[in-house]
C-alpha positions in Angstrom: 115.0 0.1 -11.9 111.9 2.1 -12.7 112.0 4.8 -15.3 112.4 8.3 -13.9 109.4 9.5 -15.7 107.0 7.2 -13.6 108.5 8.0 -10.2 107.2 11.0 -8.0 109.2 12.5 -5.2 107.7 11.7 -1.7 107.8 15.3 -0.5 105.4 16.6 -3.2 102.8 13.7 -2.6 102.5 14.6 1.2 102.1 18.3 0.4 99.2 17.7 -1.9 97.4 15.4 0.6 97.1 18.0 3.4 95.2 20.6 1.3 92.7 17.8 0.2 92.0 16.8 3.8 91.3 20.4 4.7 88.9 20.9 1.9 87.0 17.7 2.8 86.7 18.9 6.4 85.4 22.3 5.4 82.8 20.6 3.1 81.6 18.3 5.9 81.1 21.3 8.2 79.1 23.1 5.6 76.9 20.1 5.0 76.1 19.8 8.7 75.2 23.4 8.9 72.8 23.2 6.0 71.2 20.0 7.4 70.6 21.6 10.8 68.9 24.8 9.3 65.0 24.7 10.0 62.8 24.5 6.9 60.6 27.5 7.5 61.8 29.9 4.9 59.8 31.2 2.0 61.7 29.0 -0.4 60.2 26.0 1.3 56.7 27.3 1.0 57.1 28.1 -2.6 58.6 24.6 -3.3 55.5 23.1 -1.6 53.1 25.2 -3.6 54.8 24.4 -6.9 55.2 20.7 -6.3 51.5 20.1 -7.0 50.4 22.8 -9.5 46.6 23.5 -9.5 44.9 23.8 -12.8 42.9 27.0 -13.4 39.7 25.0 -14.0 40.0 23.1 -10.7 41.0 26.0 -8.5 40.0 25.4 -4.9 37.1 27.5 -3.7 38.7 28.1 -0.3 41.4 31.0 -0.4 44.9 30.0 0.4 46.2 30.6 3.9 48.8 33.1 4.9 51.5 30.5 4.5 50.6 30.1 0.9 49.2 26.6 1.3 45.7 25.8 0.2 43.9 23.4 2.6 43.0 20.0 1.2 39.3 19.9 0.1 37.2 17.5 2.1 34.5 15.3 0.5 31.1 16.9 0.9 28.8 15.0 3.3 25.6 16.7 1.9 24.2 15.1 -1.2 22.4 17.4 -3.7 18.7 17.5 -3.6 17.3 15.3 -6.4 14.9 16.8 -8.8 11.5 15.1 -8.9 11.1 12.7 -11.7 8.2 12.6 -14.1 6.8 9.5 -12.4 7.1 10.8 -8.9 3.8 12.5 -7.8 4.2 15.9 -6.3 3.1 16.4 -2.7 1.7 19.8 -3.7 -2.0 19.7 -4.9 -2.5 20.2 -8.6 -3.9 23.5 -9.6 -7.7 23.5 -10.0 -8.2 20.3 -8.1 -11.1 20.1 -5.6 -9.8 20.2 -2.1 -10.5 17.3 0.2 -11.2 17.3 3.9 -9.8 13.8 4.4 -7.4 11.4 2.8 -9.0 9.9 -0.3 -9.2 6.2 -0.3 -7.2 4.5 -3.0 -8.3 1.6 -5.2 -7.7 -1.6 -3.3 -6.1 -4.6 -5.0 -7.8 -7.9 -4.2 -10.0 -6.5 -1.5 -12.9 -4.2 -0.8 -12.2 -1.9 2.1 -15.6 -0.2 2.0 -17.7 -3.3 1.6 -20.4 -4.1 4.0 -21.9 -7.6 4.6 -21.5 -8.5 0.9 -17.9 -8.8 0.1 -16.1 -9.8 -3.2 -14.5 -13.2 -3.4 -16.9 -14.6 -0.8 -19.5 -17.3 -1.5 -22.7 -17.2 0.5 -25.1 -20.1 1.1 -28.8 -19.7 1.4 -32.1 -20.5 -0.3 -33.8 -18.9 -3.3 -37.5 -18.2 -3.6 -39.4 -16.2 -6.2 -42.0 -13.4 -6.3 -44.0 -11.5 -8.9 -41.7 -8.5 -9.6 -44.1 -6.7 -11.8 -42.2 -4.1 -13.9 -39.1 -4.6 -11.8 -39.3 -1.5 -9.6 -38.6 -2.1 -5.9 -37.3 -0.7 -2.6 -34.1 0.6 -4.4 -36.4 2.9 -6.5 -34.5 2.3 -9.7 -37.7 2.1 -11.7 -38.7 -0.5 -14.3 -36.2 -3.2 -15.2 -35.8 -4.0 -18.9 -35.0 -7.7 -18.5 -36.4 -8.6 -15.1 -33.2 -10.4 -14.2 -33.5 -9.0 -10.7 -33.8 -10.1 -7.1 -34.7 -8.8 -3.6 -32.1 -9.1 -0.9 -32.9 -10.2 2.7 -33.0 -7.3 5.2 -29.8 -8.3 6.9 -27.8 -8.3 3.7 -29.7 -5.5 2.2 -28.1 -3.4 4.9 -30.0 -0.1 4.6 -29.8 -0.2 0.8 -26.1 -0.8 0.6 -26.9 -3.9 -1.5 -28.8 -1.8 -4.1 -27.4 -2.2 -7.6 -25.1 -5.1 -6.7 -24.8 -7.8 -9.4 -24.9 -11.3 -7.9 -24.2 -14.7 -9.5 -26.6 -17.3 -8.2 -25.9 -21.1 -8.5 -28.3 -23.9 -7.9 -27.3 -27.3 -6.6 -27.8 -28.9 -10.1 -25.3 -26.5 -11.7 -27.6 -24.0 -13.3 -26.8 -20.3 -12.7 -28.2 -16.8 -13.3 -26.9 -13.3 -12.8 -29.3 -10.9 -11.1 -29.2 -7.3 -10.0 -30.4 -6.3 -6.5 -33.3 -3.9 -6.8 -35.5 -4.8 -3.9 -35.6 -5.8 -0.2 -37.1 -9.0 1.1 -38.3 -8.5 4.6 -38.9 -11.2 7.2 -39.4 -14.1 7.1 -36.5 -13.9 4.6 -33.4 -15.1 6.5 -29.8 -13.9 6.1 -28.4 -15.4 2.9 -31.8 -15.7 1.2 -32.6 -14.3 -2.2 -36.1 -13.7 -3.5 -35.7 -13.9 -7.3 -38.1 -12.6 -9.9 -40.0 -15.4 -11.4 -38.1 -14.9 -14.7 -34.8 -15.3 -12.9 -35.9 -18.2 -10.7 -37.0 -20.1 -13.9 -33.4 -20.1 -15.0 -32.6 -22.3 -12.0 -35.6 -24.5 -11.5 -39.3 -24.8 -12.2 -41.5 -22.3 -10.3 -43.3 -25.2 -8.7 -40.2 -25.9 -6.6 -40.9 -22.8 -4.6 -37.6 -22.8 -2.7 -34.2 -24.3 -3.6 -30.8 -24.3 -2.0 -28.3 -21.9 -3.7 -24.9 -20.3 -3.3 -24.3 -16.8 -4.5 -21.4 -14.3 -4.9 -20.8 -10.7 -5.9 -19.9 -9.9 -9.5 -18.3 -7.0 -11.3 -19.7 -7.5 -14.7 -18.7 -6.0 -18.0 -20.9 -3.1 -19.3 -20.8 -0.4 -21.8 -23.1 1.8 -19.8 -22.1 4.7 -17.6 -23.4 5.9 -14.3 -26.4 8.1 -14.2 -27.6 10.6 -11.6 -31.2 11.3 -10.5 -32.5 13.9 -8.1 -35.5 12.9 -6.0 -38.9 14.5 -6.3 -39.0 17.8 -4.5 -35.3 18.4 -4.7 -34.1 22.0 -5.0 -31.1 24.1 -4.0 -32.3 24.1 -0.4 -32.9 20.3 0.0 -32.1 17.4 -2.3 -31.9 13.7 -2.5 -29.4 12.2 -4.9 -29.3 8.7 -6.4 -26.7 7.0 -8.6 -28.0 4.5 -11.1 -26.2 1.9 -13.3 -23.0 1.6 -11.3 -21.0 -1.6 -12.0 -19.9 -2.2 -8.4 -21.9 -1.6 -5.2 -21.8 2.1 -4.2 -20.3 2.8 -0.8 -20.3 6.6 -0.6 -21.7 9.7 -2.4 -20.2 13.0 -1.5 -20.9 16.6 -2.6 -18.3 19.3 -3.2 -18.2 22.3 -0.9 -16.0 25.3 -0.6 -13.8 23.5 1.9 -13.7 20.0 0.5 -16.1 17.0 0.2 -19.1 16.3 2.4 -20.4 12.8 2.7 -24.2 12.4 2.5 -26.3 10.0 4.5 -27.8 7.1 2.6 -31.5 6.2 3.2 -33.2 2.8 3.2 -34.8 3.8 -0.1 -31.4 4.3 -1.8 -31.1 8.1 -2.0 -28.4 10.2 -0.4 -29.8 13.3 1.4 -28.5 16.8 1.7 -31.0 18.3 4.2 -29.7 21.9 4.0 -29.0 21.9 0.3 -25.2 21.7 0.5 -23.8 20.5 -2.8 -27.2 20.3 -4.5 -26.5 20.9 -8.2 -22.7 20.9 -7.7 -19.8 18.5 -8.2 -20.2 14.9 -6.9 -17.8 12.1 -6.0 -18.8 8.5 -6.0 -16.9 5.7 -4.3 -17.5 2.0 -4.7 -16.8 -0.8 -2.3 -13.2 -1.3 -3.7 -12.3 2.3 -2.9 -12.3 3.6 -6.4 -13.5 7.2 -6.7 -15.4 8.8 -9.6 -15.6 12.6 -9.9 -18.7 13.9 -11.5 -19.1 17.4 -12.8 -22.0 19.4 -11.5 -25.4 17.9 -12.4 -28.3 20.4 -12.5 -31.1 19.8 -10.0 -33.8 18.3 -12.2 -36.1 16.1 -10.1 -37.0 12.7 -11.5 -34.7 13.1 -14.5 -32.1 10.5 -15.2 -29.0 12.3 -16.2 -26.1 10.2 -17.6 -22.4 10.9 -16.8 -19.3 9.9 -18.6 -17.8 7.7 -15.8 -18.0 4.1 -14.7 -16.2 2.1 -12.1 -13.5 -0.4 -13.1 -14.1 -4.1 -13.5 -12.9 -6.4 -10.8 
């Protein structure tokens, strides 16, 4: 038989169970009521705002809405404009530069965009003859030649004096060679490809008694320590002038004079002067361009007819 201290009366156990069931039912009803309540109150908004605190240094630039919620920032689709680097040329012309009326040709690599019939990297075949060159002056009107290593170019390749001043390497069939500068024109019966060498130059290839020998020749861009010189033709003034460039390493393609609105290209004559018939640019700034497209600016050269006036510029070697 169990001890009285461990036994509880049945009536008291049933009485305690009823209040417990009632309390549980009330709790269930309260929970359902809370769950069905809509989440639109200010407490909900505050909870949302405080769930992801915003640091003062990263505060969104857009003001919060009336509900207290700041819209999420979208990534920007516009990239910042990069600042020009030191190696990027500016499209804006530099201050003090001379304006141009056309796009300036750029130096060409491995080509000669302004070359005429005589082009770099090309070997020409023909014959070489010789003549008495005297002091070396010829149709190009350069004046006397100090070494007489000169030649006259046939009319076709002379090309209205475009060949003047060109350096040419001439090779004979036997292997001998000589470098000459074109200072003269050889009219008919000189054929295309033919060179009429000074006697001094021809003697480097063969005996003068040979008279005519087969040769090949090609354009050179020789090394030199000289700079280009400018000479105004006899009779030149501020109203009319003829301008000549002397001592250029590469064949000259253009000579331009500076004007108030840009550069004006002068016409080249068969006697190797560039003419300004109305005096435009006479005594002003010049711009020289070789067959490779390289340009050399020359400061104003005073109009002093027949005087050879040196510059400080020279074309690059190719």
